[in-house]
C-alpha positions as CSV (number, residue, x, y, z in Angstrom):
1,M,32.0,-32.5,5.2
2,E,32.9,-34.5,2.1
3,K,29.8,-36.7,2.7
4,Y,27.5,-33.7,2.7
5,W,29.3,-32.3,-0.4
6,N,28.7,-35.6,-2.3
7,I,25.1,-35.6,-1.2
8,F,24.9,-32.0,-2.5
9,L,26.4,-32.9,-5.9
10,K,24.4,-36.1,-6.3
11,S,21.1,-34.3,-5.6
12,F,21.6,-32.1,-8.6
13,S,22.3,-34.9,-10.9
14,D,19.5,-37.2,-9.6
15,Y,16.9,-34.4,-9.7
16,G,18.0,-33.4,-13.1
17,S,17.6,-37.0,-14.2
18,Y,14.1,-37.0,-12.7
19,L,12.9,-33.9,-14.2
20,L,14.1,-34.9,-17.7
21,N,12.3,-38.2,-17.2
22,E,9.1,-36.4,-16.1
23,L,9.3,-34.3,-19.4
24,L,10.2,-37.0,-21.8
25,Y,8.0,-40.0,-20.6
26,P,4.4,-39.3,-19.8
27,S,2.7,-42.0,-17.6
28,W,0.1,-42.3,-15.0
29,G,2.8,-41.9,-12.4
30,N,4.2,-38.8,-13.9
31,Y,3.5,-35.7,-11.7
32,F,4.4,-33.1,-14.4
33,Y,1.6,-34.2,-16.7
34,W,-0.8,-34.7,-13.9
35,L,-0.2,-31.1,-12.9
36,L,-0.6,-30.1,-16.6
37,G,-3.7,-32.1,-16.9
38,L,-5.4,-30.9,-13.9
39,S,-4.5,-27.3,-14.9
40,L,-6.2,-27.7,-18.3
41,L,-9.2,-29.3,-16.6
42,F,-9.8,-26.6,-14.2
43,W,-9.2,-23.9,-16.8
44,S,-11.8,-25.6,-19.0
45,L,-14.3,-25.5,-16.2
46,E,-13.6,-21.8,-15.6
47,I,-14.2,-21.1,-19.3
48,I,-17.3,-23.3,-19.6
49,T,-19.1,-22.3,-16.3
50,P,-17.4,-19.3,-14.8
51,W,-18.6,-17.9,-11.6
52,R,-17.4,-14.3,-12.4
53,Q,-18.6,-14.1,-15.9
54,H,-17.1,-10.8,-16.6
55,Q,-13.6,-12.1,-15.9
56,A,-11.5,-12.7,-18.9
57,K,-10.8,-16.2,-19.9
58,I,-7.0,-15.4,-19.7
59,R,-7.3,-13.3,-16.6
60,Q,-4.9,-10.8,-15.2
61,D,-1.4,-12.4,-14.4
62,F,-2.5,-15.8,-15.9
63,W,0.9,-16.4,-17.5
64,L,2.8,-15.3,-14.4
65,D,0.8,-17.8,-12.2
66,G,1.5,-20.4,-14.9
67,F,5.2,-19.8,-14.5
68,Y,4.9,-19.9,-10.8
69,M,3.3,-23.3,-10.9
70,F,6.1,-25.0,-12.8
71,F,8.9,-23.0,-10.9
72,N,7.5,-23.9,-7.4
73,F,6.9,-27.5,-8.2
74,F,10.0,-28.2,-10.4
75,L,12.4,-25.5,-11.2
76,F,13.0,-24.5,-7.5
77,S,14.3,-28.0,-6.7
78,L,16.4,-28.0,-9.7
79,V,18.2,-24.7,-8.6
80,G,19.0,-26.1,-5.1
81,F,16.0,-26.9,-3.0
82,N,16.3,-30.7,-3.4
83,A,20.0,-30.6,-2.6
84,F,19.7,-28.5,0.6
85,S,16.7,-30.7,1.7
86,N,18.8,-33.9,1.4
87,I,21.6,-32.4,3.3
88,G,19.2,-31.3,5.9
89,V,17.8,-34.7,6.3
90,Q,21.2,-36.4,6.4
91,A,22.4,-33.7,9.1
92,F,19.2,-34.4,11.2
93,N,19.8,-38.2,11.0
94,D,23.4,-37.7,12.1
95,F,22.3,-35.6,15.0
96,L,20.0,-38.4,16.1
97,A,22.8,-40.9,15.7
98,L,24.9,-38.9,18.4
99,F,22.2,-40.2,20.8
100,G,22.1,-43.6,19.5
101,L,18.8,-43.1,17.6
102,K,18.1,-44.1,14.0
103,N,14.8,-42.2,13.7
104,I,12.1,-40.6,15.7
105,V,9.2,-42.7,14.4
106,A,6.5,-42.8,17.3
107,F,3.8,-44.6,15.3
108,E,4.6,-47.5,13.1
109,I,2.0,-46.9,10.4
110,N,3.9,-49.1,7.9
111,T,1.8,-51.9,9.1
112,W,-1.4,-50.3,8.5
113,P,-3.5,-50.8,5.3
114,V,-2.4,-48.5,2.5
115,G,-5.4,-46.5,2.6
116,G,-5.0,-45.8,6.3
117,Q,-1.6,-44.7,5.8
118,L,-2.5,-42.3,3.1
119,L,-5.5,-40.8,4.9
120,T,-3.4,-40.3,8.0
121,L,-0.7,-38.5,6.0
122,F,-3.2,-36.4,4.2
123,L,-4.9,-35.3,7.6
124,V,-1.8,-34.8,9.6
125,R,-0.1,-32.9,6.9
126,D,-3.1,-30.7,6.1
127,F,-3.5,-29.8,9.9
128,I,0.1,-28.9,10.0
129,Q,-0.2,-26.8,6.9
130,W,-3.2,-25.0,8.3
131,N,-1.2,-24.1,11.4
132,V,1.8,-22.9,9.2
133,H,-0.7,-20.8,7.1
134,R,-1.7,-19.1,10.3
135,L,1.9,-18.3,11.1
136,L,2.4,-16.7,7.7
137,H,-0.4,-14.2,8.5
138,R,0.6,-13.5,12.1
139,V,4.4,-13.3,11.9
140,E,5.3,-10.0,10.2
141,F,8.6,-11.3,8.7
142,L,6.7,-14.3,7.2
143,W,3.8,-12.3,6.0
144,E,6.0,-10.2,3.8
145,F,6.8,-13.5,1.8
146,H,3.2,-14.6,1.9
147,K,2.1,-11.3,0.4
148,V,3.2,-12.6,-3.1
149,H,0.3,-15.2,-2.8
150,H,-2.0,-12.4,-1.8
151,S,-1.1,-10.1,-4.6
152,V,-3.5,-11.9,-6.8
153,Q,-6.2,-9.6,-7.8
154,Q,-8.2,-11.8,-10.1
155,M,-8.7,-15.3,-8.9
156,G,-8.2,-18.4,-10.9
157,F,-7.0,-22.0,-10.5
158,A,-3.2,-21.1,-11.2
159,A,-3.2,-18.6,-8.3
160,H,-3.0,-21.7,-6.1
161,L,0.7,-21.8,-6.9
162,R,1.7,-18.2,-6.9
163,F,3.9,-18.2,-3.7
164,H,7.3,-17.2,-2.8
165,W,10.0,-19.9,-2.5
166,M,10.6,-19.0,1.1
167,E,7.1,-20.4,1.9
168,T,8.3,-23.8,0.6
169,M,11.2,-23.6,3.1
170,V,9.0,-22.8,6.1
171,Y,6.3,-25.4,5.3
172,R,8.8,-28.2,4.6
173,T,10.9,-27.3,7.8
174,L,7.8,-27.2,10.1
175,E,6.4,-30.4,8.5
176,Y,9.4,-32.6,8.7
177,I,9.6,-33.7,12.3
178,P,5.8,-34.2,12.9
179,L,5.6,-36.3,9.6
180,A,8.8,-38.2,10.4
181,M,7.3,-39.2,13.7
182,I,4.4,-41.1,12.0
183,G,6.9,-43.0,10.0
184,F,6.8,-43.5,6.2
185,G,5.3,-46.8,5.4
186,I,4.9,-45.7,1.7
187,Q,7.7,-44.2,-0.1
188,D,5.7,-42.5,-2.8
189,F,2.8,-40.4,-1.5
190,F,1.8,-39.6,-5.1
191,L,-1.9,-40.0,-4.5
192,V,-1.8,-37.4,-1.6
193,H,0.1,-34.9,-3.6
194,I,-2.3,-35.2,-6.7
195,F,-5.4,-35.0,-4.4
196,A,-4.0,-31.9,-2.5
197,T,-3.1,-30.2,-5.9
198,A,-6.5,-30.9,-7.2
199,I,-8.3,-29.3,-4.2
200,G,-5.8,-26.3,-4.3
201,H,-6.7,-25.7,-7.9
202,F,-10.4,-26.0,-7.1
203,N,-10.5,-23.6,-4.2
204,H,-8.8,-20.9,-6.3
205,S,-10.8,-21.5,-9.4
206,N,-13.4,-19.3,-11.0
207,F,-16.4,-21.5,-10.9
208,R,-19.1,-22.6,-8.5
209,V,-20.0,-26.1,-7.3
210,P,-22.8,-26.6,-4.8
211,L,-21.1,-28.8,-2.3
212,G,-23.9,-29.0,0.3
213,P,-22.7,-30.2,3.7
214,L,-19.3,-31.0,2.1
215,R,-18.5,-27.3,2.2
216,Y,-17.7,-27.8,5.9
217,L,-15.1,-30.4,5.1
218,I,-13.5,-29.4,1.7
219,N,-12.1,-26.0,1.0
220,N,-13.8,-24.4,-1.9
221,P,-13.9,-21.2,-4.1
222,Q,-16.7,-19.7,-2.2
223,M,-14.9,-19.9,1.1
224,H,-11.4,-19.3,-0.1
225,I,-12.2,-16.1,-1.9
226,W,-12.7,-14.5,1.4
227,H,-9.3,-15.5,2.6
228,H,-8.1,-13.3,-0.3
229,A,-10.5,-10.4,0.5
230,K,-8.7,-7.0,0.5
231,Q,-11.0,-5.8,3.4
232,M,-11.4,-8.1,6.3
233,P,-12.8,-7.5,9.9
234,H,-9.9,-9.6,11.4
235,R,-6.4,-8.3,11.4
236,Y,-4.9,-11.6,10.5
237,G,-7.5,-12.8,8.1
238,A,-9.5,-16.1,8.1
239,N,-10.3,-19.2,6.2
240,Y,-6.7,-20.6,6.5
241,G,-7.7,-24.2,5.2
242,I,-5.4,-25.5,2.5
243,S,-7.3,-28.6,1.4
244,L,-9.8,-29.0,4.2
245,S,-12.2,-26.3,5.5
246,I,-13.0,-28.3,8.7
247,W,-10.1,-26.9,10.7
248,D,-11.5,-23.4,10.3
249,Y,-15.0,-24.4,11.5
250,I,-13.5,-26.3,14.5
251,F,-11.2,-23.5,15.6
252,K,-13.7,-20.7,14.7
253,T,-11.7,-19.1,12.0
254,A,-14.3,-19.5,9.2
255,Y,-15.6,-16.4,7.6
256,I,-18.2,-16.2,4.8
257,P,-20.4,-13.2,5.4
258,E,-22.0,-13.2,2.1
259,D,-21.5,-14.3,-1.6
260,G,-18.0,-13.1,-2.3
261,R,-18.0,-13.5,-6.0
262,D,-17.2,-9.8,-6.8
263,I,-15.3,-8.6,-3.8
264,E,-11.9,-6.8,-4.1
265,L,-8.9,-9.0,-3.5
266,G,-5.4,-8.3,-2.3
267,F,-4.1,-6.2,0.6
268,D,-3.6,-2.4,1.2
269,E,-1.7,-0.8,-1.7
270,V,-1.6,-4.1,-3.6
271,E,-1.7,-1.9,-6.7
272,K,1.9,-0.8,-6.0
273,Y,3.2,-4.4,-5.4
274,P,5.7,-5.5,-8.1
275,G,4.2,-7.2,-11.0
276,S,7.1,-9.4,-12.3
277,F,8.3,-12.7,-11.0
278,L,11.9,-11.5,-10.1
279,Q,10.7,-8.4,-8.6
280,Q,8.3,-10.4,-6.3
281,Q,11.0,-12.6,-5.3
282,A,13.3,-9.8,-4.2
283,F,10.7,-7.5,-2.7
284,P,10.3,-9.2,0.8
285,F,14.0,-9.0,1.3
286,K,14.1,-5.2,0.3
287,R,11.4,-4.5,2.7
288,K,13.2,-6.3,5.4
289,T,16.4,-4.4,4.9
290,N,15.2,-1.0,4.3
């Protein structure tokens, strides 16, 4: 137990140092400023060439979603997620050691070219996330947490990162073993995170880009708006793609019946859903216990 306690304490100090370094030292490898830069870029595009021209430049819940961005990417780890993740990884490795195993790597991709490693990680991770996203809609308990993301009633780039912290727990838990099985030849998947963040901002944004055939590969605002539609013919929704739309076309969960620019967003009685950050974090638990 002492080993886990030391990991717990060290995780706080290590992550605190990392976050302070991110804030104080801008660089090309600094995720904080990449997130800020991407956000400013997509907001500028929304202002210059808006798809929904009637929508305010500072739309409904703009600042709330801005806070969600930095909470989910940085503050959540600071308040404990990083520490519990490190303990979980160590506990999993200790469990493997009981059977004389050091890891569960099935594919030694560390010998592949860097581009191949990054592409493999991106594709495998995105497919896993597509499946997890479907679970969030199909499992009632998980849907209560995912409702936070679907409480958006005016779409914009920052809505990408409005989600409950429990979603992070679900995604990371279900991602861990499959990703561990392909090995980690690269310690820092910085480019994959940046690329995925950019696509996430893009498919939630308020502007239109004619992608042509690429729309069948890359998730985009005209497709993803229907994922957030208040009225859907399918009980569990459609268009579950995170970065890529191709999974929805392959597995026949794609749904774009018409131009969705002005459709109503949310879910039944979304108007009654809590509007503050703290209330939204607590609401799924209240619904579960009442």
